[in-house]
C-alpha positions as CSV (number, residue, x, y, z in Angstrom):
1,M,11.4,21.5,2.9
2,V,12.7,21.4,-0.5
3,I,9.7,20.8,-2.9
4,A,11.1,18.6,-6.5
5,R,9.3,18.8,-9.4
6,T,12.3,17.7,-11.7
7,I,15.1,14.9,-11.4
8,E,17.2,17.2,-11.3
9,E,15.7,19.2,-9.1
10,L,15.6,16.7,-6.9
11,Q,19.0,15.0,-7.6
12,I,20.6,19.1,-6.3
13,A,18.5,18.9,-3.3
14,K,20.2,15.0,-2.3
15,K,23.4,16.8,-2.6
16,A,22.8,18.7,0.5
17,L,22.0,15.7,2.4
18,S,24.5,13.3,4.6
19,G,23.9,10.3,6.6
20,S,20.3,7.6,6.6
21,I,17.7,8.5,3.8
22,G,14.0,7.3,4.9
23,F,11.5,7.4,2.4
24,V,7.8,7.4,2.0
25,P,6.2,6.8,-1.3
26,T,2.4,7.5,-1.6
27,M,0.1,8.7,-4.5
28,G,-0.8,11.9,-2.3
29,A,-4.1,12.4,-0.8
30,L,-2.1,12.3,2.3
31,H,-4.0,10.9,5.9
32,Q,-3.1,9.4,8.8
33,G,-2.3,6.2,7.9
34,H,0.6,7.9,5.4
35,L,1.6,9.9,7.9
36,S,2.2,7.4,10.5
37,L,4.9,5.9,8.1
38,I,6.3,9.7,7.6
39,Q,6.8,9.7,11.0
40,Q,8.1,6.8,11.5
41,A,10.7,7.5,8.7
42,R,11.4,10.9,10.6
43,K,12.4,9.4,13.6
44,E,14.6,6.5,12.9
45,N,16.5,8.5,9.8
46,D,19.1,12.1,9.1
47,H,16.7,12.7,6.3
48,L,13.3,12.1,4.8
49,I,12.4,12.1,1.3
50,V,8.6,11.8,0.7
51,S,6.9,11.1,-3.0
52,I,3.8,11.9,-3.7
53,F,2.7,10.5,-7.6
54,V,-0.2,9.2,-9.4
55,N,1.1,6.7,-10.8
56,P,-0.6,6.0,-14.6
57,T,0.6,2.4,-15.3
58,Q,-0.9,0.8,-12.1
59,F,-4.3,1.5,-13.2
60,L,-6.0,-0.4,-15.0
61,E,-8.5,1.0,-17.9
62,G,-12.0,1.7,-16.5
63,E,-10.5,2.3,-12.9
64,D,-10.5,5.7,-11.3
65,L,-7.1,7.2,-12.2
66,D,-8.6,10.6,-13.8
67,A,-11.3,10.7,-10.5
68,Y,-8.2,9.4,-7.6
69,P,-8.3,12.1,-4.8
70,R,-5.8,14.8,-5.5
71,K,-5.1,17.7,-2.8
72,D,-1.4,18.6,-3.3
73,E,-2.1,21.8,-1.2
74,A,-3.1,20.6,2.2
75,D,-0.5,17.1,0.8
76,I,2.3,20.1,0.7
77,K,1.4,21.0,4.5
78,I,1.0,18.1,5.8
79,C,4.5,17.4,4.6
80,E,5.9,20.9,5.8
81,L,4.5,19.7,9.4
82,A,6.3,16.7,9.3
83,K,9.3,18.0,9.0
84,V,10.1,16.6,5.3
85,D,13.4,17.1,3.8
86,I,12.8,16.5,0.3
87,L,9.1,16.7,-1.1
88,F,9.1,15.1,-4.9
89,M,6.7,15.7,-7.1
90,P,7.0,14.6,-10.3
91,T,5.2,14.9,-13.7
92,I,4.6,11.4,-15.5
93,D,6.5,12.9,-18.3
94,A,9.7,13.2,-16.0
95,M,8.9,9.7,-14.9
96,Y,8.2,7.8,-18.2
97,E,9.0,7.6,-21.8
98,E,7.5,6.6,-25.0
99,D,9.5,3.2,-25.4
100,E,11.1,2.4,-22.3
101,L,12.4,-1.1,-20.5
102,C,9.7,-2.7,-18.0
103,I,9.9,-5.4,-15.4
104,G,6.9,-7.6,-14.4
105,A,5.7,-9.0,-11.5
106,P,6.3,-12.5,-10.5
107,A,4.0,-15.8,-12.6
108,I,2.6,-16.7,-9.4
109,R,2.3,-14.2,-6.7
110,G,1.9,-11.6,-9.0
111,Y,-0.7,-12.7,-10.4
112,V,-3.2,-14.5,-8.1
113,L,-5.5,-12.1,-5.4
114,E,-4.7,-8.8,-6.7
115,G,-2.9,-9.5,-8.9
116,E,-5.5,-11.4,-10.3
117,K,-8.6,-9.3,-10.1
118,R,-5.6,-6.3,-11.6
119,P,-3.6,-7.9,-13.9
120,G,-1.1,-6.0,-15.1
121,H,-1.4,-3.5,-11.6
122,F,1.4,-5.3,-9.8
123,D,3.4,-4.8,-13.2
124,G,3.1,-0.9,-13.0
125,M,3.7,-0.6,-9.4
126,L,6.6,-2.2,-9.2
127,Q,7.9,0.0,-12.4
128,V,7.6,2.7,-10.7
129,V,8.8,1.5,-7.1
130,M,11.8,0.4,-9.0
131,K,12.3,4.1,-10.3
132,L,11.6,5.6,-7.3
133,L,13.7,3.4,-4.9
134,N,16.9,4.4,-7.4
135,L,16.2,8.2,-7.1
136,S,15.4,8.8,-3.6
137,G,18.8,6.9,-2.5
138,A,16.6,5.8,0.3
139,T,18.6,3.7,3.1
140,S,15.3,2.6,4.3
141,A,11.4,2.7,2.7
142,Y,8.6,2.3,4.3
143,F,5.1,0.5,3.4
144,G,1.9,-0.1,4.7
145,K,0.9,-3.5,6.0
146,K,-2.1,-3.2,4.5
147,D,-1.1,-3.5,0.7
148,A,0.6,-7.2,1.9
149,Q,0.3,-8.4,-1.7
150,Q,2.1,-5.2,-2.6
151,L,4.9,-5.3,0.2
152,A,6.0,-8.6,-0.4
153,L,6.4,-8.0,-3.9
154,I,8.6,-5.0,-3.2
155,T,10.6,-6.9,-0.8
156,Q,11.0,-9.6,-3.5
157,M,11.9,-7.2,-5.8
158,V,14.3,-5.6,-4.0
159,K,16.1,-8.7,-2.7
160,N,16.3,-10.5,-6.6
161,Y,17.5,-7.3,-8.0
162,F,20.1,-6.8,-5.9
163,M,19.0,-3.2,-4.9
164,D,20.6,-1.7,-1.3
165,V,17.3,-0.5,0.7
166,D,15.5,-1.6,3.3
167,I,12.4,-2.4,3.1
168,I,10.1,-1.3,6.4
169,P,6.6,-3.1,7.1
170,C,4.5,-1.0,8.5
171,E,0.9,-1.5,11.2
172,I,-2.2,-0.3,9.0
173,V,-3.8,2.7,10.8
174,R,-7.4,2.6,11.2
175,N,-9.8,5.3,12.6
176,E,-11.8,5.1,15.4
177,L,-14.5,2.8,14.5
178,G,-11.7,0.1,12.5
179,L,-11.8,1.0,9.4
180,A,-8.6,0.7,7.8
181,L,-7.5,4.0,6.3
182,S,-7.2,4.4,2.5
183,S,-7.3,7.8,0.2
184,R,-10.8,5.4,-1.7
185,N,-12.9,6.0,1.7
186,V,-13.5,9.4,0.7
187,Y,-15.8,7.6,-2.3
188,L,-18.3,6.5,1.0
189,E,-21.2,7.8,1.2
190,G,-24.2,7.7,3.6
191,D,-24.6,4.2,5.3
192,E,-21.5,2.7,3.4
193,K,-19.2,4.5,6.0
194,Q,-21.1,1.9,8.4
195,R,-21.7,-0.9,6.1
196,A,-17.5,-0.8,5.2
197,L,-17.1,-2.0,9.2
198,C,-17.7,-5.2,7.6
199,L,-14.6,-5.9,6.4
200,S,-12.6,-5.0,10.1
201,S,-15.0,-6.8,11.5
202,A,-14.5,-9.9,9.8
203,L,-11.1,-10.0,10.4
204,K,-12.2,-9.6,14.3
205,R,-14.5,-12.6,14.2
206,A,-11.1,-14.6,12.7
207,T,-9.2,-13.3,15.2
208,K,-11.9,-14.5,18.1
209,M,-11.7,-18.1,16.2
210,V,-8.0,-18.6,15.6
211,M,-7.7,-17.6,19.6
212,A,-10.1,-19.9,20.8
213,G,-7.9,-22.3,18.6
214,E,-9.9,-22.7,15.0
215,L,-6.7,-23.3,12.7
216,S,-9.0,-24.7,9.6
217,V,-9.0,-21.5,6.8
218,S,-12.0,-23.3,5.7
219,A,-14.1,-22.6,9.0
220,I,-12.8,-19.0,9.5
221,K,-13.5,-18.4,5.6
222,E,-17.0,-19.8,6.0
223,E,-17.3,-17.5,9.2
224,M,-15.7,-13.9,7.4
225,R,-18.5,-14.7,4.2
226,E,-21.5,-14.4,7.1
227,V,-19.9,-11.6,8.5
228,L,-19.4,-9.5,4.7
229,F,-23.0,-9.4,4.0
230,E,-23.0,-5.7,4.5
231,A,-20.7,-5.5,1.4
232,D,-22.2,-4.9,-2.2
233,S,-19.5,-7.8,-3.3
234,I,-17.4,-10.1,-1.9
235,E,-13.9,-10.2,-4.6
236,Y,-12.4,-12.7,-2.2
237,I,-11.4,-13.9,1.5
238,A,-7.7,-15.5,1.6
239,I,-5.3,-16.8,3.6
240,V,-2.4,-17.3,2.7
241,D,1.2,-17.5,4.4
242,R,4.3,-14.8,3.9
243,E,5.3,-16.3,0.7
244,F,1.2,-16.0,-0.9
245,N,1.1,-19.2,-0.7
246,A,-2.7,-20.6,0.0
247,L,-2.7,-22.6,3.2
248,E,-5.4,-25.5,4.8
249,T,-4.7,-24.4,8.3
250,I,-3.8,-21.2,9.8
251,E,0.0,-20.9,10.7
252,I,0.8,-19.2,13.6
253,G,3.3,-16.6,13.1
254,N,3.1,-17.3,9.4
255,T,0.1,-16.2,8.1
256,I,-2.0,-13.2,6.2
257,I,-6.0,-13.2,6.0
258,L,-7.2,-11.1,3.4
259,V,-10.2,-9.1,1.9
260,A,-11.8,-7.2,-0.8
261,A,-15.0,-6.1,-1.3
262,W,-17.1,-3.1,-3.2
263,V,-18.6,-0.9,-1.0
264,G,-20.8,1.3,-2.9
265,K,-18.1,3.1,-5.2
266,P,-14.9,2.3,-4.0
267,R,-13.5,-1.5,-3.7
268,L,-11.7,-1.8,-0.4
269,I,-9.3,-4.2,1.1
270,D,-7.9,-5.0,4.8
271,N,-6.0,-7.8,6.2
272,L,-4.9,-9.5,9.5
273,W,-1.6,-10.5,10.1
274,I,-1.8,-13.5,12.4
C-alpha cells in the first residue's frame, strides 16, 4: 500500500494503476461501517483508493473539529489489511489555498434538515468531495446511506457538473444492538450507549407501522417521538421522498425517514429507506 500525503505523491502513485478505480473518502477513525464501504469498493474494482482527511470547511464554529477522533496508526493498519492500493492522507495546506473558488449547496435541498441545523456544512462537504473525486480519478465512489442528505447532494453535484464517476450508495452498518455506527459514538458514556438505541428503536417502530398499513406521516412521527423520549433532545424527525421533499403520506420505494437527536455529548443521526 502506498501512503500519499501530497497531491504530487498521489499523482505519481496513480500512474501505476490501470483499470477501474474504486474510491472511499473518509475522515478517519475507521470503524466497521467504513470497512464495509472499503470491502465493497475492493470487490467491485481493479484498484482501490481511500482518503483520510478531516475537512475543516464542513465544521461550523463551535463544532468538534479539534476534538474529532483521529486514529492514524490504526487507520493505516486497517487499510493495509483491507488491501487498499493508495491511502491518501493530505494536509489542510495541500487541499486548500487562502483565496479559492467555492461551490455551494442547492438553495432548497441544501438548507433543510441537516442544512438548516448546520448552515454552510454542505458547502464545505461538497467542496472537498469534488476535490477528492477529481484527485482520485475514481470510476466509482462509495458513500454510506446513513448520511442520506449528503449522499443525495453529492449525487446531484456529480449530475449537475457532469462529473464522470458513479456514486454508489451503501447500506447502513449497525452494531449488535442496532446502533448505527459512527465515529462520534466514542463520545457516548455510561447509560448513553443504551439510550442512543432510541434512534434505531424509533425507526423500527416506523417500520412496523408501515408494514401494518399505516402510511400517515403525522401518525408515524407522533409514534417515533414517543420512542425517542430517552434522547436528551430531538432536533428533527423528517419523512421525505428521495429528492428530500416533505411527504404527507408514505410512498413505498420513494421514502426516507430521518431522525437527529442529542444523546450526551454527541449529536446522532439515523435513517430508514422505505
